[in-house]
N, C-alpha and C positions, 0 to 999 in steps of 0.2 A: 223922584224920590233922593233927596240928598245922600250922599257917600257919609261914612262913619270917618272917615280922615279927613275929610274937607274938600274931597274932587268930583266937582257934580259929574265928570264925564265917564265914570264908574257906577256901572247900576248890579244889583243883583235883588234875589229874588228873597222872600221869605221864609224859605227854607234853610240858604244860606248865611242868615243870620248867627246862627250857633257859632259855623266856623270861623265868619269871618271876623268874631269876637275873640275867639280862641288866638286867630291869628294877631289883631289887634295888642293879646294882652303878650304873647309871645311872639314877635313876627320873624327869630331867628332861628326855630325849631324846625326841624325838615319833618321831623315825624307828623305837626301841623298840618304843613303844605301836603304833606303824601298824603295825609286824610281829606283833604280838602279835595284835592286833586281827585282820588277813587271815589269820594262822595259825587263830582261833576263829569265823571267818565264818558255819561250818558247824553253829556249835553253836546253841544255842536262845538265845531269843530276852529272857530276862532275861539269861543268861550274857553276853552280848553285852554288852546294856546296862550289866551291871555292872561289865565291862572298862574300857566309856567313862565312867562316873560316876569309878574309881579315878583312869581318864586324865590327868581334866578336874579333878579333886581337885587332883593333884600342879601340871598345867600349865591353870591356867584363861584364860590368855591365849592362848590356841593356838588361831588361826583356822582352821586344818587339821580338829585336831581337833573342833569343835562343829559344825563344819560337813557333816560326814560323820556326827557324832551324828544330827544336826538329820533329816538326810537316811534317815539307817535308822528313827530314829523315825517319820517320814513315808509312810515305805513298809510300815511295819508295820501302821499303823493305817488305809491306805490301803483302801479298800471299804468300810468299817465304815459305820455307821448315826451321821450329826452328834452324836446325842443321846450315845452312849455315853460314858461318864467318859473314855474314853483320847482321845478328843482333848481333855480338860481339862489333858491330865496333859503332853499334847506342846504346847500351847497353854504352859506354865507351862514346859517344856525353853526353848521360845523365851523366854519372859522372861528366864530366868535367863543364855541366852548373850546376853543385848541386854546385860546388865550391865557385859560385857567387852568385845562387839562393837557396842557401837552406835556405832560409825564406818563400821561393811559396808552398805554399797548391797545385796549381795546376799544375807545373812542378812535383811535389811528384808522386800525383796523377796519372797522366801521365804517368810515371817511374813504379811505381807500377803495374798500369793496363796493362802496355809492357810487366812485366818481368812476372804478372801473364798467360799473354796471352801463352806465352812460356813453361810454364810448372815447370819454374825454382821455385819450392817451397821454399828448406831455401835460396836463394835467394832471393825472394818474399818476405818471413817471415822477415830476417835481413833487409830488403828495410824498410818495413815498420813502422819496429824497429825504424831504423834509423830517418825517418819522425817523429812519435811520440815523440822523443828526440831532433830532432832538431827544430819541428814549438813550438809555444807558446800553451799554454793549451787551450787557445780560440780556436783554428784552429785543435785542436783535433776533435770534428763531424764532419768536413769534410773527417775525415782519416779513422776512426771507422766502418762508415756501411760496407766500401769496402774490409776493413781488415776482419770484422765480416763474409763477405759473403762469401771471400775467403776461411776462414778458418772452416765456414758447409761445402764447399765443397770437401774437403783434406777428403781421405778417414781416417785421423788419428785423431780418435776422442782424445786423451792427450791434443793434440797441441790446437785441437778447445777451450777445455775444459779450457787450461790453457789463453787463450787471451781471452776470457769471462770472466775469474773472474778477470781480471786487469783492463777488459773493465768498471765491475760490480763497481769496486771502484771507479771511475769518473761519471758514471751513474747508482745509484742502485736501482733508479725509472725502467728500462728496465729487473727486476729479471724475470718477467713472460715472455721473450721472451728466455731465458737461462735455464730454467724451461722447456720449450715446446722440447729445442733442446735437452734436458740430456734422456726427455723420447722417443724422436725419436733415440736416441741412445744407451739406453735400460740402461743408468745411472740413475738406479730409487732410487737407496739411496742416492744419491748426492742430487738428484730431491724435494726427499722428505725432504731432509735436510733444503734444499732452502725455499723450498714449506713451512715446520714449521716457519720458522723464517720470513716471511710474515705474515704468519697469524698473529705470535706474536708481530707483530712491528704496533700499533695504528696508526702511524704517516703514513702507506705506502697508499698510491692513486693508484688504478690498471688503468692503461691505456687501456686497455679494457673496464672499466666501472664496473668487476666483483666487488662485496659487499664481506664483509670479511666473512660471512658465507659462500656464493659460494667456494672463494676459501677452507675454513675451510673444505667442503664437497669433494672438488676435494683433498685435502689431506685425508681425511677420505678413499675415494676411493681407491685411490694409494695405503696406507700402507695397506688397508686391502683386496683388489684382489693381493697383491705382496708380501704375509708372507716369502718369502724364498728368496728374491733379497732387501728388507728394513730391516736391521740390526741392523740399527743404530739407530733409534726411538721405545722405549717404547710407544708401539701400543697403549695398553691397560690407559696406565694412558694420553692419548692425546686425546682420545674419550668418555676416563669418564673426561674428563678437561671439552670438548665441550659440554656434557650433562648438566654440569652447568650453561654453558655460552650461548645455545641456545636451551632456555627450549620448543621452539615454533617448534621444528622439531625433538623432542625427537624418532623418531619413526625413520626415516631416521639412524641417529648416533645409537641405538642399533643394526637395520640390520645390520650396517655394522660391528659393533663391534663382533658379530655372524658370521659375514661371514670370517672375518681374521681367527676366531680358526677355522671354519668348512675349508677353505682353508691351514691350518696347520696341520688340522687332528686331532685336536685336539673336537671330536664328544661332548663329555660329558661337557667339557666349555664352547662350544656354546650351547648347551640344558640349562644348568643354566644360562648361559645370557639372554634366552629367555624367560624363567621362573622370572629371577628377572625382567625383563622389560615388560612383563606383568603384574606384581604385584604392579608396582613403576607410567607406564604414566597415564596420566589423563584426556586426551583426545580418546575420539573414534578415530579418525582420527588416532590416531600412533600407539592406539591400533589394530584396523583393520590393521594396515602395520606390525606390529610386529606378529600377528597371523597368518595372511597370509602367511607370512617368515616363522614361525614357522611351521606352517603344512607342506609347501613345503618341508621341510628340513626334514622334519619325511617321510612322502612320498618319498623321494629321497633316505632316508636309506634304509626304508625297502622296492624296487626297485633294490637298488645295493644289497642288500642281496639276494632279490630273483633271482639273476641273478648270486650271487657267487654261490650259492645253485644247480642253474641249469646246470653251467660247473662242479662242482666239486663232486656233489652228495648230496644226504639227509644225515645228521646225528644226534643223538640226540641229541647231543647240538646244534647242528644248528637249531633244529626245538623247541627247548625252547626259545632260542635268537628271531626266529620270533614270536612266538605267544606274547615274552614279546615285541616286537616293537611291533606288531599290538592290543595290549592290550594298550601301551601307546599311540598310535595316536589314539583309539577310544574314549580313556578315555581325550584326548587331545579335539575332536569334544564334547565331552558330555558338557566339563568344558565350552565351548564359552558363554552363556549365563550368566554364574554363574560370568565369568570373567570381561564379559561387564558390569554387574550390577555392581560389584567393581570397574570399573570403574568409572559409574557418579556417585556414592557417595562417588567417593576419589574426585571427581569434587567439590560438594557438598553434604557434610553429610548430611545436615540439609535438605535434601530433603523425605518428608514422601513418598509420591507416589514411591520411588526407592526401599524404603524399604519394604514398601508392596506386590509387586513384587519379592523381594529376598525372604520373607515367600514360596511365591508361588514356587518358583524354590527347594524349600525344602521340598515340599508337601510329606507327606510321612516319614520323620525323622524327629519325636519330639524333639529332643535332642536338633537338627541342628535350629528348629525352636525356642525354647525357650530362645535358644542362641542370634537367631536374634534376638528377641523381645527385649530380656534384651540387648546388644549393642544398638538398637534401639533407648529406652525411656531414656538410659543414655547418647546418643551420641547429638540426634536432642536438639537443645535448642530454647524452644517454640516463642521464640523474632527473631529468625530468620529463624527459618522453613518455607517452601515451601507448601504451602496443609495444612493440617490439623492435627496437634502432638497430639489431643486425640484420631482421630481416631487409632494409634498405641496400647495405652492404653485401648481402648477399643474393639480392635480384640484379644489383649493377654489376656484379660480376659474373651470372647469369648469361648478362645484356649482352656482354662480351663476349662469353664463350659460345652463345648461339648466333654472335656475329662471325664466328672462328677466330678470335682473337684471345688465345691462350695466355699469354706476353704478358697485355693489358688485365685480364681476369684474373691471373696472379697477383700481380701488384696490385689489384684492389684489397686483395686476399690477405697479403700481406700488410699494407694500411689498416686492416678492419681488423686484426689481430694486436694491433698495438692501440687501438681503441679503448679509455678506460669506461667500460661498462658498469653500470650496477650491480647486475646480478651475473654468476658465474658461470651461468645454462650458456648465457648470450654470446660468452665467451667460446664456448664448447662449440656451440653451434655451427660457430663460423668455422673452426677446426674443424669438425666433421663435414662440413659443405664443403669447404678444401679440399680435403681426401676424396672426398665422393665426385668431385670434378675428374681428380685424377685420374678415379676407377673409372669413372666414364669415357674417357679418352685412353685406357687401357695400360696407364704409365704406373703396373705395381711397385714398382719400387720407391718412386715418389712419393703415392700414396702413402706405405710405410715409413718413409723419414718425417713425413709431414707431422704422422699423428705421435711418433718417435720423440719427436722433439715438442711436440703439446704436450707431452708426458715425461718431458724431462721436470724432474727437480730443479727448481730456481735456487739462484746462493741465498737467498734468504726466503726461511722455510716462515708461511702463512697457516690460521686451521684457516677450513672452508667459510668457515659464516664471522671468519674475523674482518669485520667490513670497513676497519680501519685502513685494512692493506691495497692494493692495486688486485684487481682482479688477475693481470696475467702473475703473480704470486700464489693465486689460490687455484688455480685450474689444474693441476697437475693431481688434487684429488676429486675432478669430477669425473663419476663414474659414465658418465656417458661417451667422453672421451676414451677411457681404459676399455667400455666393450666394445669400442669399433674396433680395438688396437688389438682386442682377443681375440675378435670375428678374422681380421685380415691374417692374424697371425696363423689360425687355423688353416685360414685358406690359405696361405702364402709363405707363412712362414715353417718353422723346423719343429720337433715335439719339444728340445729346449727351450726354445726361445718363448714356445705358446707356454709353457709351463713356467717359464719365468715371471711372465707376463701376469698368469695367473696368481702365482705367489707375490708378488708384488699387490696386486689389490688386496689381498688379502692382508697382507702386512700392512698396510696404509688402512685397514681396517674400514673400508669404502665396501667390501662386499655385500651383495642383496642374496635371499637364499636361493634362488635362479643361479647366479653366478655362482655360486659352490657346488649346484646340481649338474649347473655346464661344466667344471671342471670336473666333476669326477667324469660327469659320463664321456668327457674328452681322455680320463686315464683308461678308462674302463676299453673305447675305441680300441687304444693301444695295449693292451693287453696287462696295463700296470694295476691289475685289483687290488693289492696290497695298497699302494698309493692313493686309489680315487676311494676305499675306505678311509684313508688318513686324511684325505680331503674332507668328506663329511663329519671327520673327528672334528675338524677344524672350524667346519661353519657351524659344529652345534656345539661349540665352545665360546662364539660368535653372539649367537642368536639364545633368546628366551621365546620361553613361549607366549602365544600363538606365533610368532615366526618361524621357531625351529620346526612344527609340525609336520612342512612338506619336506624339509630335510633328513626327517625322521623318518618317515612313509617311505621315500626313496630308498634310503641307506637301509632300512629291514629288511625292504623288496628286494632290493639286488642281492643282498648276502646272502639270505635264505635262496636265492636262485643261484649262488654261484657256490654256495657249500652245503646246501642241503640239511641231513643230520653229522657231518662229518665233524663241524664245530658247534654239537649243541649245546656247550656248558656257556661257549662264547654267544652265541646266539641268543642264549638264558637273559645272560649279565646285560647285552645289548636291551634287551626289552625291558628288563627289571629298571634298567638308568632310563629309558625313554618313559616309563610308566612314574617312574617319580616325578613329582610335581607336573603331571601331566593334566591340564583342566578336564574338568568331566565333560565339556564341550565335543574334544579330539581324542578321548580313550577308547570310544569303540572300534573304531580302525584297527589300534594298534593292541586291541586286548582281543579280537578276530584273528589279526595275523598270528600272533602267539599261540591261542589254541588252535588254530591250521598248523603252528610247527610242529606241537604236542602229538596234534594228531596223525602226524604224520612222521614224526620220526620220534618221538618222546614215549611218554606212557600215556595212555586212556586217564588215569586218574589226576596226571597232574594238567591235563586237559581239561576233564572237569574241575579242577580247584582254579583254573583260571579262569571258564564261564563264570563259576560263584564270586571271583571277585568281580569282574566284570558287571554282574548284575548289581553291584553296590556302587563302582565307581563312577560308571556312564549316568549322563546327563537325565532327571526324572522322565521327559519328553522320550527320552529312546530305552528306558528301562525295559517297559514292556514288548519292545521286539527283542532285547536282549535276552531275555527271559522265555519267548518264542523258540531264541534260536540252541538256546541251551537246553531246552526238552525235547528239542527235537535230534540232539545233538547226543542229549543222554538216552534217548528212544534206542537212537540207532546202536551205540556201542554195548550199553547196559540191559535194553529191556525196557518196556512203556512197566514195570513195576519199578524201576530205580527214580519214575518220575517223580512218585509222590510227595516224594521230600520236598522237592522243587515246586510241585504244584502249591502244595503247604506254604511254602515261604513265600510264593508269588502273592498267594492270596492274600498273606499278611502283611506285605511291603507295597504291590501298588493299589492304589485311589480305586475306590468303588467302579468306574466307569468298566476299569480294566480286570477287575477283581473278578466281577460278573461273568467276564468274558473265561479267564480261568477256572472258576467254578463248573459253568456250564462244559469246558472241555474234559475237566477233571472228571466230572460226574460222567460224562460220555463213556470215558475212558473204561472207567470200574463200571458200567452197566456193559459194557462188550466185555469185561474180565469176570463176567458173572454176579461182582457186588456189588447184589443188589440195595442191601441195606446200606452198604458205605456212600453206594451213590445217591440213595434217599436221602442220607445224613447230612452230604455236603449239596444236596438242596435245601433242605433246612437250613443251613448254615448262610445260606446265600442270600434266603427269603427276608433276611434281616434287614440286607440293603438294598430292597429291590420294590420301589412303591409301585403297586400295582398301577397305577395310572401313569406310570412314565415306562416299565417296563415289560408290557404287555409279554413280549416274547419271552421271556422267561418263563414270567406263568404258564404261558403254555407248552413249554419244553418240559415244565415239571408235569405236568398233567398230562398232555403223551403219554412220558413216561410210567406215571402209575397207572395208565388204562394199558401201558404195553404190560406193566408186571405188579403191579399192585392189587388191592381187594378195595368194597367199599370200605371198612375202616382206614388204608390208607389217603384212599381219595377224602373220605372227611377229614383227616387228619389234616391235609392238606388246605382243603378249606378254611379251613379254624385257623390255623396258623396265617394265610391271607387276608382275613378277614379281622385278626388281630394286628397283624403289620399293618393291614392299610387303618385301623383306628388310630396305630400309634403315628403315622404319619398326619393322619385330620387332627389330632389331639396335638402336633407338634405346630401344625399352622394355624389352628383353631387358637393358639396360646400365641404367637406369634402377631396374628390381626388382633385378637383382644389387647394386649398392650397396644399397636400400635393408636386403635379406637381409643382407649382408655387415655393416651398422651394426646391425642387430638378433640377430644371433646370432654375434658374434664374441668377444663377452665370453664367452657362452657355451663356445662350442667350446676356448676357449683355457683356461676354468678348466677343463670337466672333461678333455679330452685336449691338453695342448700340445702335445703331441708330432706330434698329425693334423693341426695346423692349416696345415699347410706341404703338408701332403700333401694337403687336400682344394683348396688354391685350387689346387695343379701339375693337379689331376683337372679342375678348371674352364678353365683355360686351353687345356687340349689339348682337350674337347669344343667349346668357341671356336673354337681355331683348324681341327677336324673340320669344323665347320659352315659356317665362311664359306671354305675348301676348297670343300666339296659345292655352297653357291652362287657360286663363281667359275666352276666346272667346268660347273652347269647356264648361266652367261650365257653363257659362252663363244660368240663367231659360229662355226655349221658352213662346213664347205670350199661353194664357190659349187655344187661340181659333184653334193652330195648336197640341196641344197636341194628339187628337184622330185622327188626321188623318195624321199629319208627323210625320215619324219613320227614324232616326237616322241608319246610317249604322250599326252602334254601336248595338244600342237594335234590328235591326230585327233578328238577328241570337239568341238572348238570346228570342224574344217572339216564335221565332216560335217556340223552344223548348217547353214553358209553356205551347203552344195550343196542342202540343202531351198530355198533363197528362188533366186524369179527374180528374176537381177540383167541389168537391160538391157545393163551396161560389165563384164559378166563375163569376164574372161581366159580363154580354154583351154587347161589347162595337160594335155598330153599324159598319161596314165595307160600308156603303151609300156615294152617291157621296156628291157634298156639300149642299143638298139641305136640309140636314137632320141639318144642322146650325142651321137654323130658327125654329126649334123643340125646344120644351122644354126637360132640360134632364127629362130622365124614374128616376120611382121613384125605388130604390133598394128595395129588399124585403131580408130583416136580417135574419139568422137562429136565433130563440130562445133556449137557452142551462139554462140547471139548475145548480145551483150555488152548488158545490163539497162541500159535508158531513167538510171536513178539513179545510173550512174556520171558522165555527165556534167551531171547535176544541171541548171543554169540555161542552160549553154552551148549547150546542141541547139538546134537551130532546128525551129520546126515541119515 
């Protein structure tokens, strides 16, 4: 059948006729050709390829046609041996396509990948290069990943290195990937060069998130662990440059430098590096790293030497070398505390404690100790010192003293007194230690001269806390030096010199209460009593409360011991002066002394007035104790009846806890005096502050009292009061509980059931009203005629228990029938008791 376009070699079937006609009408339409190709998809390879060729002949610039044609050709050849001619035909198709599609990266990528799968290394590399030349630079990132993967998989590192070098010109930020490849193929020299360039480039940003220090550390590990392979870099200069840049990681860098020399076989250089490191690091962490590495190096050297000796046999030179290595290692271990101390002193050369530790490390080596002390006092700046800088001078002088070189020790102390310390106490401590050294060697006059020199007034006076002045101008106000001088004057000087020292201390206004007391005691020992009292007065004028308390206490005690009742008015004036402005915390002792004075030498009523004032002036926590003392003294002087007013006042003033105790004691006293009604009234009053659930002891005491002295009516009244008080406390508790419940549940009730809230409140009010009514009914007094015959359930148990006890004062209540109501009440026989002697106090004659 002839063809439609006049070519007899082109054959088609009847079903192709519509597509052929459409193509004839519009041979330059890609859609027409694609529909035809899709229709012939299941036809043979040659037919399909022929249609593609026809389409591309008409449309050679169609990317869609070329892309689908090439994909179809690759699919047809897939799975066959790469040596078959069909592969070359497909390659030629790609070459033909690239004539028109050389700007299409997808075609290049597919072609390059197809060539790589054929293992055509040179052709693949050339094709990659052609692609990079043909495509614009903006499309290169699509080519390079495939190109680099192809280069990395080649067994030719040189080719890959050259490819990477070209790639890094476009993307220098991927240098780390190149370095990893170089390390994987053993090209460590170039890897070190590239890594060094990265470290020196401050603008470089690692894609793996590594810091500049991490990259530097990798470089140090690389060059130190491979000294035979890295030859293009100066390893020592690089690592030492890192020591100046990364001062917080000196330990690792020093170890890397030493490791480089060890691997290079320069063991002596490595040892020099370790020695330099442990003498320059300034942190304990770096020192520990370097020292541990140094010790491990020495151990490995000894172990290697022992193995060599075991294999080669012993030799005299070998033995000497082994002994030298062992001695060096032992010396290193022995030096560790001293080296560590040096590190801490480099870290802070003004650390006094570390200087003292360094002296202890040199124990037994006098020359080194002297050198250490000398270096310490020259190095430590008192203004920056950590610790007490004067202790270095004192220890230095004591070292000479222990070695019986007193002149040298005095020289050290003299120099120490001229140092400008930060605190006055430091200079004062030096003067005191200087004086104590002379005392230890019994040079008493010299000690006095030293302390008098220390306390001499300088030409330019200065305030004690004036930091702008040197401490030498302020030490004359140091109480520490004056106290020691006063002690020495008391022991070695005269009365007048000691008195002058104490007067000078007071005049300088640096005295303490203890100094005042010591001064007064000193004067008293020499029988200058009025002078001692004047010293107390001067001390009182210097201090305020509470510091003056000890002075007043001692003063008043000494005055009473001295004059007793001879100067009573003066003593009273002193007490009044002491109590004027006295805080409540310190008033108790002074009031007791005052009252004791009045009892012993004054009037009893004055003593009672003092006790009365004391109960109001003392602290709340001591008021109960003061009332107890007041009651006891009043009972001893005036008798127990005088204490009734005191008891009443104490019950009014004291808190409930102490008031209960007072009530019980008051009631017990009244019962002993036979005042039963008064005692019962006191119990009734006290019951209002006694919750039966908490204070069961009170109610038991009242019950026992009624058993001994009361009758059925009084017991009923007691029980009624108990129920009433319990109801009162219950009402208070219930009220607080209801308020709390109302506060917590009001929002919930109103939210869940707004209409029920009012109903619940009404129910609660009704229940409370019923409860109060029941309690009122229960507490209502019963008719008089029923007291003797009708007993409530509550009181039956109580009365049954009472009946079992033998009560000498029991009132016989008849259990007869109602006929007894017609009889008159029986006459009660009351027992007569004598009035206790304590009632009359001192009024009753013997």
